N, C-alpha and C positions, 0 to 999 in steps of 0.2 A: 674330852676327845671324841670323836664321834666313833663308831663303830663300823666295821670295813668288812661285808661279803668277800670268801674267798677269792680268788683268782681278780681283785680289784687292784690295778697296776698303779703308781703314786708318780707323776712325772714333774721332776723340777726343771722348770724355766731357766735358761740360761741368760745370763745379763741381768737388765734394769727394768724392769716394767712401771709405765706411770701408774701411779695407784689412785690417780681420780677416776682409771676406767671403771667401769659397773660389768652388772652381769655381763650385757649385750656385747661390750668392748672386749672384756675376756674371751668372751668366746667365740668370737671374731679374731682373735687374736690366734687362738690354738687352731682353729680350724685354716687359717690365710700362712700365717708363720713358722707356726709348729709344726702346720702338716699333720694334725691327729684331731680325732671325730669329739667336739666336745659334748656329743651327748653319749658319748661310749660307755660313762657310768665310772673312769676311770677320776683318778684326781688331779689335777694341773695346780702346780703353787707356783706363785710370783713373788717377788721382794721389791721394793720401791727403795729407790736411790739413794735415800740415809740408811737403810737395812734394820728400820726398830719397826718395819710393817712386812706382812706377809697376807695375801690375799690365798684361797683355794678354792677354785670353781669345780664343782660337780654335777652333775643328773642323778639325779634319785630314780627316776624312772616317770615321774611327773611333771618336772620342773628341775629348771636349773639351779644351786644352790649356791652360796657366795661366802664362806668363813673368812673372816676378818681380825687379825690379831697386830694390835702393836705394843710391845712391847716398853716397860718403862726404862729399864736398865739395861746395858748392853745392846746387844744385836742379834741377826736372826744370821746363823753362819750357812754362806753358799758361795757355789767353788767360785776361785776366782773371776775366770772368764775364758770360756773354746772358744765357740763359737754360737754368738747370740742370734736365736732363732732355731736352738736346737735344746732337745733336754737330758737328763740322767734320770735313770731310774731311782726311786729309793724303795727301801722296805718300808713296812707300815712299823716296824720299831725305830729306823731311825726318822722317818715322818713326824711320831711322837716326840722322840728329841728335840728334833728341829720346834716345834710349837712351842716347846719349855724353855729353849734359848741353850741348849746344852750342844757343844760341839758335835756332830753326829756321826762325821768323820774320825773321830779317835774318842771314841767313849771310853770312861777308863773304866777297867774293870776290877772289880773291888774284892773276889773269892774266885779262886780255882782251884781245883781237888788236888790234891798233895798224890795219893794214888787212888786203885779201885780198888773195889773191897771192903 
């Protein structure tokens, strides 16, 4: 996974996106449909119809970058749907879980302190 500087936001695009779109198509989608700046340095995550592919678009300061992943088993967990053309924010930890195919909405905690001290 990529390292992200402090202050970078992650926007998860709701609904389904045509995975045939490349850099320019996704940047246009961010600008015109999501009403956000694709050159802000923030990350914009999109999911395909079958939920086995994601694309993440971001501006690194010198050009647009596109991270693509197709998962072999299972699917990428996405919100059912709210308003297509809208986004929800993710933390960098949630994004890391999403990319690994983990349900980022309800991660299982394996350890919890019993008492302080």
